[in-house]
Structures are given as C-alpha cells and as structure tokens.
N, C-alpha and C positions, 0 to 999 in steps of 0.2 A: 077413960074421955078427955080431961086434960092434956093430955099429952100429945092426943092426936092434933089439938084444937094450937096447940103447941105450933108442932108437927104443920098443919097446913097456914099458919104465920107467920112461918119460914118457910115454907117455898113460897108465900107470895112475898115472902122482901126481895126473895131475888128474884124474882120475878122482872121487880121494877128495874133494882140494880142492874137486873142487865139489857133491860130493853134500853136504860136509863144513856145505858157506854154504849148502845147497838146509835143511837141517835145523833149521841154528842162525842162521835168522834175527833181526833185535834183538830184544830188547821196546819190547812200546809202554803205557806206562805208562796204565791204564782211563780218560778221566776222569771224573772227579767225575761223579754225578748223584744232579739235585737235583730231589725229591720237592713239590710243592707240588698243593695242592687246592685246589678255588674255593669262593669263599663260600656258604653256606648260610643265611649265617644273616648283615642287618648286628642292631649293638649298640651304644646307646648311653650314657654314665653319664646317669642320671637321678637327679632330684628330686622324686619322689610328696608331691602335699600331702591331710591326708586329707579326708575332701568334708564333714565334719563338724567338726574343731577348725581343719583348717589346720594341725599337726604336720606339720614336714618328715620324712619318711623319704628319708634316700639307698640306689641299687637301680639294677641297670640297661632296661632297655626294649632290651625280645630280638623280633624281626622277621621268621621264611620269607623264604626267596628268591621257593619257590617258592608261589604257588596256589592253597589250593586247593578243593572242594565248593562250602565252606560254609564260616561266617564265625565257627563257633565249637570251628575245630580245639584242642589243646592242649599247649602242652612243658614236657614234664615235666623239671624240671631237678630237684638238691641244690644245698644250698652249706651253706660252714659256715664258719665268721666267729673268725677267733680275738684275742689282744693283738696279733698282728704279721703274721697270716694272711692273706688273703680266696681260700677254693677255689669255684671253683664250674662244676658237671657239668650241659652238656644230655646227657639223655639218652632225649627221643625225639622224634617229636610224632604225639599219637596223637589215628587217631579216635573223633568221640563219640560215644554210641549215639543221639542224633537229633539229625542234619543243621538247620542252623537259621539265618537271614539268606543274603547273597546269597556269591557267590563270594570269599575276599580271604582275608590272608598270615594263619597262625598269628600269639602276641605276646603276650605275657607278660611282668609286671613283677615284676625279682626282690629282692627287699627285703631290704638289705643293713644295716638302724639305720641307726644314723649315728655313723661314727667316729670317735672322740677324733683331732685332732695329729695326724701321725705318716704311718712311711714302711710300708708294707706287702707280704710280697711277695705277688701278683696271677695264679692261674691258671685259663685259661682251657681248659674241656677240654669236645671233643665225643666221645662216646661214650666207649671204651677208649684210639683212635687218635692222636687228634687233642692235645696238649699244647700250650697257649699258655702262657710264664711272660714275667712283666712288673716294675712295679710299680706304687703307684699312693700316690701323694702330697698327703694332704692337711694343708689347712695355715685353719681360719676362717673353711671355706664352699666352700674353691677344692678342689678339684679334682682332680687331676690325673694318665691312668695313662699309666705308658709301657710296649706292647709290641710289641715289635717283630720283622716280621716274623710277623702274625699268621697264618695260616693253618682255613678252612676260616666265616672270620665278617671280617665289613668291616666293619673298626668305627668308627662314621663321626661319632663323637662323642666324644672321648677327655679332652675340659676342659669343665670344670658351672662355672659359679659360681648360688651358693644366690641365690632370691632375698629382696633386703630387705621388711622387713612392709612395715605399709601398700598394698599393694597389688591393683586387681583388672585381671583381664583377660578376654576374648571375642568374643563375636562376638553381632550381631542378627540374624538368620538375613530373606530380603528373599522368600519362595515365591514372591512375585509380585511385577510392576514395578509394582504399586498398595500391593506393602510399603513400599516402597524410602522413600517419607518419613515413614510410621513411623519408620521403621528411623532418618536419619540425625535426626528430631526428639529418641528416646533417647537418641539420642548427644550430639546439644548439650547437652539436662537432667544426662545423664552431664560431663560437661563442664564447669558448673557449678555440680555439687559434687567436684570431683578437680581434680588438677594436674598438671602434665604429668611424663614418666617423668625420672624423672634415672639414667641406668645406663651404665655402661660399656659399649662394641660386647662381644661375647661373646654365651653358647650360656649361658642358663637357664632349658634344660631342658624346660617348658610353649611359651618361645619362643625366639630369636635375635634381638639385637638386632644392627644392620646399625651400618656407619660416620658414618652420615650423618643418625641420632634413626628409620630410617626397622626394622621390626622382623616377625617370620616363626613362625606359629604350629610346633608341632612334632607328628609327621604324627600323635601319639597322641593329637591333639586339632586337630586339622585339618579343617574342612569339606571335604565336597563341593561343598556346596551354594552358590547368590549367599548375601555376608552382610555386616554393617555392622560388618570388630573393632573390637577398642580395648582398650588396655595404660596405667591410667593410675596416679595414686596419691594415698593419700587420704590428707586430713589429719586425720581422726579414724580414729576407731570407720566400721565400716561401714553402721549405721542406714540413714542417710542413701541410701543408692546400697539394701537392700533394700527399703528404701519405695519408690523410686521400680522397678524394676524390678518385682515385686510391681502398682504402677500401668496398666504398661505390657500387664503377662502377663494384668490380670485387665479391661481390657479390653471392655465390651461388643461393641462394632460394633468395633474390627479390632486385635483382638489380636494382642501381639511372641511369638514363639520370641524365644527366651535363653537365651544360656549365659552361666553366669560365673565364675569361676573366680576365688578371692581366697586370701589368706595365713591370710586368718579361716575358711576353709573355701570348700565351696560354695554362691553364693547366690541 
C-alpha cells in the first residue's frame, strides 16, 4: 500500500511538471519588422536656366512613376528654404480640369533658389507618412546630396555640377530622312562657330558627360524623335549662333526645327 501511495504521488508530480512546461514555453523575441515603401516618384537634383536670361536656379526635377491619361497632371508641393535647412513636401498629384496631350507622367521643377556654400539639413516628405532626412552640401556650384535609405522616391542623380558659362546644347530635329543632310549641315556650321566642350565627366542637369566625352540629355529635354544633338562651347557671345539658328529656321525651301539651350537663355 505505501508503494502505491508513493507511485501515485510520483505520477502527480510528473503531471505538474508537464503542465508547467506546457504553459511556460520559452519566449522568442519577435524579429524586427522593416517597413519599406516602393518608389512613387523619381527625383534629380537640377539647375534650370531661365529661358530669357540664362540665369541658373537650383532645384529638383520630380517625375511620377505612374503614367496618367494625359500629360498635364500636376504635382502639388510645398517647399521651405531657410539659412540651414531645405524642406520639401509632395502633397498630391492633381488631375487637370481639362486633359491635354498624350498619356504621360506628371512632372515638376521645384525651384530652391541659389543656396550659398554650406551644409543644409534636407527633408523630403511624401504626404505626412514618409519622411526622408539627409544633408545637402553646396560648394562653388557643386551640389552633393546624402539621403540614406530613401523611401517612396528613387533619387537618380544626387551629385550635380553647374554648367560653366558660354555653353550651348540642344538638337536639330530630323522629321524625315530628307531632313538629315540639312541637320548635318547645321551641325557643321555650328562647329565652325564654336569649340569642343571642356567638361569633366559628371551630371550637369540638362545632360550627363561620360568618361570618353560622350553626352546624354536629361529626360526633361530628351527628344523622342530622330535628331542631331550638340553640346558646344562658345568663344564669345551668342549672336553668331543665334544668326545661324535663324537662317535654318527661316529657310523657305527646307526649314529646320531646332531647340537650342544656352547659358545665355534659349536661342
């Protein structure tokens, strides 16, 4: 009888142990949850030239990833620039009252003025949910943005060089094969009035210069049709180039469509 009692006590003790073990499993720390937001906009540092005077204004070129029904959707923004900080907020993409043009991406240039040399706290916010914080460094026309772990945006060009004075760039449209010889004649005439560019490789806003001297236009001005591009340096003022452009535009037999930007304004 005492053996049975001890056996029952032992079974009871085992039951308690197993019950305690079942109810007290070791705690496992929850893994860190990292929330990421896919890009909704592409963004570039940009320096836009005034069409009339050629004066440069620093800012951002912003473009939606989404393609809308027409090309005049607007990106609504709010910007604040102070002595040591730049704050940008993208509010929404608004639908136009009247839809114009072909389907396209919404885009906007956000002017930020002419920041003096220095280091600026840089904040880029999408609505009120996504806040990206970084630092913009400005030094003698060189802009360098550090924006770690950007969310909701794809910052494609964070280092920008100012275009030196006395430069022209653009393209001659060749709408048909018959326009190609005329466009080539124009390029030859332009080369006789200008010299080869002297630019270190890098991104200059309107164009990017590669390591072997080749150049690529920024999407804000890149034409979709066949063209003859040019990037040249002027020896002096723009009058001779302006006259050459006008002569080809006004040709009564085969006028040429031209787009010419410059540090003096659009020609």
